[in-house]
GUDREN-349031 format. One record per residue (C-alpha): residue number from 1; x, y, z; chain. Coordinates in steps of 0.05 Angstrom, whole numbers, plus 5000, padded with zeros to 4 digits. Each point is the difference from the previous one (the first is absolute). Last residue first. Layout:
REM residues N
vexvex	x	y	z	marpa
NUM	X	Y	Z	A
...
REM end
This chain:
REM residues 613
vexvex	x	y	z	marpa
613	6211	4583	4454	A
612	5027	4980	5067	A
611	4991	4931	5030	A
610	4991	5012	5075	A
609	4979	5073	5002	A
608	4963	4999	4933	A
607	4958	4939	5019	A
606	4983	5028	5069	A
605	4980	5065	4968	A
604	4954	4964	4951	A
603	4967	4962	5057	A
602	4990	5066	5038	A
601	4967	5030	4938	A
600	4950	4943	4995	A
599	4980	5010	5073	A
598	4992	5075	4989	A
597	4956	4987	4938	A
596	4957	4955	5043	A
595	4991	5055	5051	A
594	4986	5054	4949	A
593	4945	4957	4970	A
592	4972	4988	5069	A
591	5000	5076	5011	A
590	4956	5008	4939	A
589	4932	5011	5034	A
588	4948	5015	4947	A
587	4955	5059	5018	A
586	4930	4999	4969	A
585	4979	4945	5048	A
584	5008	5049	5058	A
583	5028	4970	5063	A
582	4959	4985	5062	A
581	5003	5016	5074	A
580	5046	5060	4997	A
579	5020	5022	5069	A
578	4981	5058	5045	A
577	5011	4997	5074	A
576	4995	4945	5051	A
575	5026	4930	4996	A
574	5002	4957	4937	A
573	5001	4934	5037	A
572	4926	4989	4992	A
571	4971	5031	4937	A
570	4934	4962	4995	A
569	4987	5016	5073	A
568	4989	5072	4978	A
567	4927	4992	4980	A
566	4971	5016	5068	A
565	5055	5015	5051	A
564	4975	5071	5015	A
563	4931	4974	5022	A
562	4964	5066	5012	A
561	4982	5017	4928	A
560	4944	4955	4977	A
559	4960	4979	5061	A
558	5019	5067	5032	A
557	4959	5039	4950	A
556	5013	5065	5038	A
555	4939	5039	5022	A
554	4954	5056	4975	A
553	4941	5012	5047	A
552	4934	5035	4984	A
551	4964	5059	5031	A
550	4933	5034	5009	A
549	4968	5068	5009	A
548	4933	5025	4975	A
547	4987	5075	4997	A
546	4931	5033	4998	A
545	4986	5070	4975	A
544	4993	4977	4928	A
543	5028	4930	4996	A
542	5076	5003	5011	A
541	5038	4935	5008	A
540	5064	4998	5041	A
539	5045	4938	4997	A
538	5061	4990	5044	A
537	5056	4952	4982	A
536	5031	4956	5053	A
535	5071	4973	4992	A
534	5052	4980	4948	A
533	5013	5051	4945	A
532	4999	4977	4927	A
531	4924	5002	4992	A
530	4997	5051	4944	A
529	4947	4965	4958	A
528	4931	5024	5024	A
527	4943	4984	4954	A
526	4944	5050	4995	A
525	4925	4984	4997	A
524	4973	5040	4941	A
523	4981	5042	5034	A
522	5029	5020	5068	A
521	5048	5050	4969	A
520	5069	4989	5031	A
519	5049	5039	5044	A
518	5065	4967	5025	A
517	5035	5026	5062	A
516	5071	4985	5024	A
515	5006	4994	5075	A
514	5054	4946	5003	A
513	4947	4948	5020	A
512	4961	5018	4937	A
511	4939	5045	5000	A
510	4943	4984	4952	A
509	4949	5053	4982	A
508	4934	4981	4966	A
507	4954	5053	4970	A
506	4927	5002	4979	A
505	4966	4951	5046	A
504	4925	4992	4989	A
503	5000	4927	5023	A
502	5062	4976	5038	A
501	5062	4983	4960	A
500	5037	4937	4981	A
499	5073	5013	4984	A
498	5030	4949	4952	A
497	5067	4978	5027	A
496	5065	4987	4963	A
495	5056	4956	5024	A
494	5071	5026	5010	A
493	5003	4986	5074	A
492	4952	4945	5021	A
491	4927	5012	5014	A
490	4956	5007	5061	A
489	4928	5022	4999	A
488	4961	5061	4980	A
487	4976	5013	5071	A
486	4943	5052	5000	A
485	4963	4956	4951	A
484	4993	4947	5054	A
483	4957	4958	4953	A
482	4997	5030	4931	A
481	4932	5035	4992	A
480	4976	4998	4928	A
479	5045	4943	4977	A
478	4998	4962	5065	A
477	4925	5011	5002	A
476	4991	4972	4930	A
475	5041	4938	5017	A
474	4961	4993	5065	A
473	4934	5002	4961	A
472	5025	4948	4951	A
471	5023	4955	5057	A
470	4933	5008	5035	A
469	4966	4976	4935	A
468	5049	4942	4989	A
467	4958	4949	5038	A
466	4938	5016	4958	A
465	4935	5016	5034	A
464	5008	5076	4992	A
463	5008	4988	4924	A
462	4933	4965	4993	A
461	4970	5059	4963	A
460	4941	5047	5002	A
459	5009	5027	5071	A
458	5073	5014	4984	A
457	4977	5050	4949	A
456	5029	5000	4931	A
455	5049	5041	4957	A
454	5050	5003	5057	A
453	5041	5064	5001	A
452	5068	5011	5034	A
451	5027	5071	5006	A
450	5067	5028	5023	A
449	5004	5076	5004	A
448	5066	5033	4981	A
447	4973	5039	4942	A
446	4962	4940	4973	A
445	5023	4930	5016	A
444	4974	4933	4977	A
443	4960	4937	5013	A
442	4948	4962	4961	A
441	4955	4942	5019	A
440	4946	4968	4955	A
439	5026	5026	4934	A
438	4968	4971	4937	A
437	5048	4952	4967	A
436	4943	4961	4968	A
435	5012	4941	5046	A
434	4998	5046	5061	A
433	5055	5044	5028	A
432	5041	5009	5063	A
431	5060	5046	5010	A
430	4988	5052	4945	A
429	5048	5059	5006	A
428	4983	5073	5011	A
427	5039	5063	4983	A
426	4949	5024	4948	A
425	4931	4972	5013	A
424	4983	4927	4983	A
423	4928	4997	4976	A
422	4941	4971	5039	A
421	4947	4949	4984	A
420	4969	4994	5068	A
419	4995	4932	5031	A
418	4949	4946	5007	A
417	4989	4934	5037	A
416	5074	4988	5013	A
415	5024	4930	5014	A
414	5075	4990	5013	A
413	5017	4926	4991	A
412	5074	5012	4992	A
411	5031	5069	5009	A
410	5067	4977	5031	A
409	5027	5053	5048	A
408	5066	4984	5035	A
407	5029	5066	4974	A
406	4949	5038	4959	A
405	5016	5069	5027	A
404	5074	4986	5011	A
403	5022	4998	4927	A
402	4968	5068	4983	A
401	5028	5021	4932	A
400	5032	4934	4978	A
399	4945	4958	5031	A
398	4947	5041	4963	A
397	5023	4974	4932	A
396	4973	4930	5016	A
395	4930	5027	5014	A
394	4970	4953	5051	A
393	4938	4962	4981	A
392	4926	5003	5017	A
391	4949	4953	4969	A
390	4929	5006	4975	A
389	4995	5075	5006	A
388	4931	5032	4992	A
387	5011	5069	4971	A
386	4963	5065	5013	A
385	4990	5066	4965	A
384	5048	5059	4992	A
383	5047	5017	5056	A
382	5049	5057	4984	A
381	5056	5017	5047	A
380	5043	5062	4988	A
379	5015	5006	5074	A
378	4968	5069	5008	A
377	4946	4983	4948	A
376	4972	4941	5039	A
375	4956	4947	4969	A
374	4970	4953	5052	A
373	5039	4957	5049	A
372	4985	4927	5014	A
371	5048	4996	5059	A
370	5049	5057	5017	A
369	5068	5003	5034	A
368	5030	5070	5007	A
367	5063	5033	5025	A
366	5000	5060	5047	A
365	4994	5075	4995	A
364	4959	5047	4957	A
363	4936	4961	5010	A
362	4963	4982	4935	A
361	4944	5045	4977	A
360	4943	4962	4967	A
359	5003	4946	5053	A
358	5017	4930	4975	A
357	4943	4949	5000	A
356	4998	4946	5053	A
355	5050	4960	5040	A
354	5043	5062	4999	A
353	5065	4992	5038	A
352	5039	5064	5016	A
351	5072	4996	5023	A
350	5047	5047	5038	A
349	4944	5039	5032	A
348	4994	5073	5021	A
347	4931	5012	4970	A
346	4965	5008	5067	A
345	4927	5000	5021	A
344	4984	4949	4947	A
343	4939	5014	4955	A
342	4948	4945	5002	A
341	4965	4975	4938	A
340	5044	4939	4993	A
339	4996	4985	5074	A
338	5063	5012	5041	A
337	5055	4955	5028	A
336	5067	5022	5032	A
335	5058	4951	5002	A
334	5066	5014	5037	A
333	5048	4955	4963	A
332	5067	4980	5032	A
331	4974	4932	5022	A
330	4989	4977	4929	A
329	4959	4937	5000	A
328	4939	5044	5015	A
327	4996	5021	4927	A
326	4984	4929	4978	A
325	4947	4995	5054	A
324	4968	5065	4979	A
323	4999	4977	4927	A
322	4965	4935	5019	A
321	4950	5035	5045	A
320	4976	5050	4947	A
319	4944	5044	5024	A
318	4969	5064	4973	A
317	5068	5025	4978	A
316	5045	5061	5002	A
315	5067	4978	5029	A
314	5047	5053	5028	A
313	5071	4978	5017	A
312	5048	5036	5047	A
311	5067	4966	4999	A
310	5031	4993	5069	A
309	5075	5008	5007	A
308	5039	4983	5063	A
307	5070	5029	4997	A
306	5054	4958	4969	A
305	5060	4979	5042	A
304	5060	5007	4955	A
303	5053	4946	5002	A
302	5075	5002	4996	A
301	5061	4954	4995	A
300	5072	5023	5008	A
299	5065	4961	4993	A
298	4985	4989	4926	A
297	5042	5058	4975	A
296	5060	4986	5045	A
295	5031	4946	4956	A
294	5068	4973	5024	A
293	4982	5004	5074	A
292	4990	5053	5052	A
291	4968	4986	5067	A
290	4936	5036	5023	A
289	4950	4960	4961	A
288	4935	5039	4989	A
287	4925	4994	5012	A
286	4958	5061	4981	A
285	4927	5012	5014	A
284	4964	5064	4977	A
283	4929	5019	5021	A
282	4997	4985	5074	A
281	4937	5026	5035	A
280	4983	4930	5022	A
279	5060	4997	5047	A
278	5048	4942	4991	A
277	4996	4950	5058	A
276	5027	4942	4960	A
275	5060	4981	4957	A
274	5013	4932	4969	A
273	5064	4976	4966	A
272	4997	4943	4949	A
271	5067	4970	4978	A
270	5024	4981	4930	A
269	5058	4952	4989	A
268	5064	4996	4960	A
267	5047	4996	5060	A
266	4964	5005	5066	A
265	4978	5071	5021	A
264	5000	5015	5074	A
263	4959	5062	5017	A
262	5011	5055	5052	A
261	4939	5044	5007	A
260	4989	5076	5005	A
259	4934	5037	5011	A
258	4963	5066	4985	A
257	5052	5047	4969	A
256	4962	5060	4972	A
255	4993	5013	4925	A
254	4925	4988	4997	A
253	5011	4935	5037	A
252	5070	4972	4999	A
251	5019	4927	5014	A
250	5074	4983	5004	A
249	5029	4931	4987	A
248	5070	4981	5025	A
247	5036	4944	4965	A
246	5034	4934	5018	A
245	5033	4960	4946	A
244	4999	4935	4961	A
243	5037	5003	4934	A
242	4966	5033	4940	A
241	4933	5017	4969	A
240	4964	5010	5067	A
239	4927	5017	4995	A
238	4960	5045	5048	A
237	4924	4998	5005	A
236	4956	5051	5035	A
235	4932	4991	5032	A
234	4969	5060	5033	A
233	4944	5004	5051	A
232	4959	5063	5008	A
231	4965	5021	5064	A
230	4934	5008	5037	A
229	4948	4964	4959	A
228	5049	4966	4953	A
227	5031	5024	4935	A
226	5044	4949	4965	A
225	5067	5017	4969	A
224	5049	4980	4947	A
223	5075	5009	4987	A
222	5035	4952	4954	A
221	5069	4983	4972	A
220	5046	5037	5048	A
219	5067	4980	4972	A
218	5065	4967	5021	A
217	5063	5000	4957	A
216	5068	4968	4994	A
215	5034	5011	4932	A
214	5018	4950	4946	A
213	5054	5047	4973	A
212	4969	5015	4933	A
211	5016	5044	4940	A
210	4992	4958	4937	A
209	5020	5022	4930	A
208	4961	4958	4950	A
207	5019	4998	4926	A
206	4942	4980	4956	A
205	5000	4978	4926	A
204	4986	4926	5010	A
203	4933	5005	5037	A
202	4987	4928	5020	A
201	5007	5011	5075	A
200	4955	5061	5001	A
199	4939	4969	5033	A
198	5028	5000	5070	A
197	5028	5066	5023	A
196	5076	5008	5009	A
195	5010	5042	5062	A
194	5028	5066	5025	A
193	4991	5038	4935	A
192	5037	5032	4942	A
191	4979	4969	4934	A
190	5043	5009	4938	A
189	4964	4988	4933	A
188	5039	4991	4936	A
187	4989	5022	4928	A
186	5040	4970	4943	A
185	4943	4985	4953	A
184	4964	5064	5018	A
183	4936	5006	4960	A
182	4979	5062	5039	A
181	4932	4971	5014	A
180	5030	4933	5019	A
179	5049	5032	5049	A
178	4945	5043	5031	A
177	4956	4938	5008	A
176	5056	4963	5036	A
175	5007	5060	5047	A
174	4926	5000	5015	A
173	5004	4926	5015	A
172	5058	5014	5047	A
171	4958	5053	5035	A
170	4941	4953	5006	A
169	5045	4947	5032	A
168	5026	5052	5049	A
167	4931	5024	5021	A
166	5023	5035	5063	A
165	4970	4998	5069	A
164	4989	5058	5048	A
163	5038	5055	5036	A
162	5036	5026	4938	A
161	5075	5003	4987	A
160	5026	5064	4969	A
159	5025	5014	4930	A
158	5028	5071	4994	A
157	5073	4978	4994	A
156	4982	4955	4941	A
155	4969	5058	4961	A
154	5062	5043	5013	A
153	5045	4943	4978	A
152	4960	4993	4935	A
151	5005	5074	4986	A
150	5075	5001	5011	A
149	5011	4936	4960	A
148	4964	5028	4938	A
147	4992	4937	4957	A
146	4925	5002	5005	A
145	4940	4954	4994	A
144	4983	5028	5047	A
143	4972	5017	5068	A
142	4945	4984	5050	A
141	4964	4942	4965	A
140	4944	4969	5042	A
139	4986	4940	5044	A
138	4937	5004	5043	A
137	5009	4985	5074	A
136	5073	5016	4987	A
135	5051	4973	4950	A
134	5031	5062	4970	A
133	5024	4993	4929	A
132	5061	5038	4975	A
131	5017	4997	4926	A
130	5074	4999	4979	A
129	5038	5016	4937	A
128	5069	4978	4975	A
127	5032	5041	4943	A
126	5063	5017	5039	A
125	5011	4946	5053	A
124	4963	4991	5065	A
123	5045	4990	5060	A
122	4974	5062	5036	A
121	4929	4974	4993	A
120	5021	4934	5032	A
119	5034	5036	5058	A
118	4936	5040	5011	A
117	4960	4935	5000	A
116	5045	4969	5052	A
115	4995	5063	5042	A
114	4924	4998	4997	A
113	4998	4926	5019	A
112	5044	5013	5061	A
111	4959	5062	5018	A
110	4935	4961	4996	A
109	5026	4941	5041	A
108	5021	5049	5054	A
107	5063	5033	5027	A
106	5023	4947	5005	A
105	4967	4934	4981	A
104	4959	4975	5059	A
103	4969	5069	5000	A
102	4932	4983	4969	A
101	4968	5057	4960	A
100	4999	4956	4938	A
99	4949	4957	5035	A
98	4949	5056	4992	A
97	4999	4987	4925	A
96	5038	5045	4952	A
95	5031	4948	4954	A
94	5039	5034	4944	A
93	4994	4972	4929	A
92	5057	5022	4954	A
91	4988	4993	4925	A
90	5061	4998	4955	A
89	5007	5018	4927	A
88	5068	4982	4971	A
87	5044	5043	4956	A
86	4998	5030	4931	A
85	5024	4941	4960	A
84	4959	4937	5008	A
83	5014	4948	5051	A
82	5049	4950	5028	A
81	5028	5009	5069	A
80	5065	4966	5017	A
79	5012	4986	5073	A
78	5070	5001	5031	A
77	5009	4965	5067	A
76	5054	5046	5030	A
75	5038	4939	5027	A
74	5004	4970	4929	A
73	5025	5066	4973	A
72	5055	5002	5052	A
71	5023	4929	4983	A
70	4998	5016	4925	A
69	5045	5060	5011	A
68	5047	4961	5045	A
67	5006	4945	4947	A
66	5013	5051	4946	A
65	5057	5029	5042	A
64	5028	4929	5009	A
63	4997	4986	4925	A
62	5035	5065	4982	A
61	5055	4988	5051	A
60	5010	4929	4975	A
59	5007	5024	4928	A
58	5054	5050	5018	A
57	5005	5074	4983	A
56	5060	5029	5035	A
55	4995	5047	5058	A
54	5062	5044	5005	A
53	5038	4979	5062	A
52	4996	5020	5073	A
51	5033	4951	5049	A
50	5070	5000	4970	A
49	5023	4928	4994	A
48	4999	5002	4924	A
47	5045	5061	4997	A
46	5052	4968	5043	A
45	4998	4937	4959	A
44	5007	5040	4936	A
43	5061	5035	5028	A
42	5030	4933	5020	A
41	4990	4975	4929	A
40	5050	5051	4977	A
39	5049	4959	5037	A
38	5006	4951	4942	A
37	5060	4964	5025	A
36	4960	4956	5045	A
35	5007	4940	4955	A
34	4965	4936	4981	A
33	4929	5023	5016	A
32	4942	4971	5041	A
31	4936	5042	4995	A
30	4956	5035	5052	A
29	4941	5039	4969	A
28	4991	5075	5003	A
27	4938	5044	5018	A
26	4999	4995	5076	A
25	4928	5018	5019	A
24	4988	5068	5029	A
23	4962	5027	4939	A
22	4963	4934	4991	A
21	4980	4998	5073	A
20	4978	5072	4996	A
19	4954	4983	4941	A
18	4967	4944	5039	A
17	4995	5045	5062	A
16	4962	5053	4960	A
15	4954	4952	4962	A
14	4969	4980	5067	A
13	4965	5068	5000	A
12	4952	4970	4950	A
11	4968	4964	5059	A
10	4965	5066	5015	A
9	4954	4982	4942	A
8	4962	4956	5050	A
7	4971	5062	5031	A
6	4956	5006	4938	A
5	4957	4942	5026	A
4	4939	4995	4954	A
3	5039	5030	4943	A
2	4969	5033	4939	A
1	5000	4988	4925	A
REM end
């Protein structure tokens, strides 16, 4: 049994004045007598009127003391917990989203939630155990199950809020799974967060501890740019998630202050702010709010200006107008054409397209697209005989390996006069096949080189006449030469990013905004996970003596974390700080029982006082 309001037990101090009243109370009764000769009665009277007498046991005194005890117990709100011997297993889920950094609850929502969890750990009884689950971008267990309060407190003290979103529902589902796996019939889940997420209303074994003060916040939600002939124009958006206010916006270019603007933000609205006259040599753009509010993390928005990148593509062909037109849709491609029997002057290309047979010795750098290839030992390709496909279909398994290559491509009505009967080398996947499951288009990677092989010639099919032919070519180009490869894009804090590399790259180095360096092998394509810091990350790719540089931006998911009032309107009237939003179904409140017993006891006391026993 525990008490929801242990301060109510202070009402037990009322027993002291009740006892004192009985000690000080006159202990004799007045009676009418026929004679005053019995003077010894005077001595008794004097003794009875003395203020301090030996306390005598009386029924009324006992009833009144019991009444005070029941009154104090009712105020303390006792709760009886059923369960097996050996204690209760608890699971604590701690929200570590960026919103927990808000300071509308002092010193912060995170610290308030942390202190509440530390108090709960301290209140655990012998035999109780606790498992700690951190609700971040991906929920995971950080400690337990354990009954060691010192170790649990240490683990809680090391929890820090992230700069991104948190999968609170996923963390609760993980906690539910842990309870089921441990077959805990008396287990309970305590969630420490700043809001009650929708979707958990029907979970009857949750106790929510909410830290929210409905803070005021403004955020930079977007920073974008457009490069003109002589300057760069920037569009920024600022959202107000509180009462109307005036703010000061600062624009910094490569760390230097460029411009300042005063902006009026109506309540609950988003405002566009334009900046012009930015020099074309700018590489880093930052827009920030000068004033402090309850969440400082989203007061900064950044953008990285990517350097112009031209992919060098060599196409060996006699003439293929359709293929040339499909390639020309990419403005970042610098196309060089040679005859099949001509040797190029340079081999420094990012992509080689062979609209003919493959050369015996493939170039050491660059990716490859080939049409109607012959057997090639270096690739492991064997072409034996010919096939005459009737229909062409997409391989359903290919969409799981290369989902983007066949996006918006529907191979209907493809007519192919003849194609080579080729095998599928190691590392390749069939994208298109005929009715006999013979491969018509395969794609794969070998030692960092990406290769796409068509089993037929475009000159012997109607594929170039199909509306989805340029789409298929663009899908292949986006895979082989990602557009703007020097700029890896913009992601939110906590999200992972697959690093695309230039051809013939051996090492990739990522430098975070704090200066920490991460070194990866270029093959297989690495995935970067440590995106906690907000800002611009630098990418360096080493290909022999040549170094490619790029960047990507990690920003705050303002659409999810900047509105500090989201989810807390359910608890209006509670005020700031931590409070329990739901009671555990495993605990049975018995304060009502104590209250009814108190009422019955008062009736008995009234009966005894007026009628005696």
